[in-house]
C-alpha positions in Angstrom: -145.2 5.3 2.8 -141.8 5.5 1.2 -138.8 5.0 3.3 -135.0 5.6 2.8 -132.3 4.3 5.1 -129.0 6.1 5.4 -125.9 4.8 7.1 -122.4 3.5 6.7 -121.5 0.6 4.4 -119.6 -0.8 7.4 -122.8 -2.3 8.6 -123.9 -4.1 5.4 -125.5 -6.3 4.5 -128.7 -4.5 5.2 -131.8 -6.5 4.3 -133.9 -3.7 2.9 -134.5 -2.7 -0.7 -132.4 0.4 -1.0 -129.3 0.4 1.2 -125.8 1.8 1.4 -123.5 -0.5 -0.7 -119.7 -0.4 -0.9 -118.2 0.0 -4.3 -114.7 0.2 -5.7 -114.5 3.8 -4.6 -115.8 3.2 -1.1 -115.0 6.0 1.4 -113.7 8.4 -1.3 -115.3 11.5 -2.6 -116.0 9.8 -6.0 -117.7 6.8 -4.2 -119.7 9.2 -2.1 -120.9 11.1 -5.1 -121.9 7.9 -6.9 -123.9 6.8 -3.8 -125.4 10.2 -3.2 -126.9 10.3 -6.7 -128.8 7.1 -5.9 -129.9 8.2 -2.5 -130.8 11.8 -3.5 -133.5 10.4 -5.7 -134.8 8.1 -2.9 -134.7 10.9 -0.3 -136.6 13.2 -2.7 -139.4 10.6 -2.9 -139.4 9.5 0.8 -141.9 10.2 3.5 -139.5 8.9 6.1 -135.7 8.9 6.2 -134.1 6.6 8.8 -130.4 7.1 9.6 -128.7 4.1 11.2 -125.7 5.3 13.1 -124.8 3.0 15.9 -121.3 4.5 16.4 -122.0 8.1 15.5 -122.5 10.0 12.3 -119.6 10.1 9.9 -118.8 12.8 7.3 -120.7 11.3 4.3 -123.7 10.3 6.3 -123.7 13.8 7.8 -123.7 15.3 4.4 -126.6 13.0 3.4 -128.6 14.2 6.5 -128.0 17.9 5.6 -129.6 17.2 2.2 -132.4 15.1 3.8 -133.3 18.2 5.8 -134.2 20.0 2.5 -136.8 17.3 1.7 -140.4 16.8 2.9 -139.5 13.6 4.8 -139.5 13.1 8.5 -136.0 12.2 9.7 -135.3 9.7 12.5 -131.7 8.9 13.7 -131.3 5.5 15.3 -128.4 4.2 17.4 -126.2 7.3 17.9 -124.1 6.9 21.0 -124.4 9.8 23.4 
């Protein structure tokens, strides 16, 4: 089984193989596009996508989830406050 984890860089360091990582363009459109290119490939290959969102889903993670819905993967959202 192949798994991708989505979520905010605010909660790093994650201790998993492919995780959100802040870069010099963190929280900008350019930074998002750089990260999305990495995660798009992972999502396309995944059987399961886990979204870690303990304080809600932000704009960029929301866009990732919209893309994730176009893949074959099962999507699980963990930690969203109600």
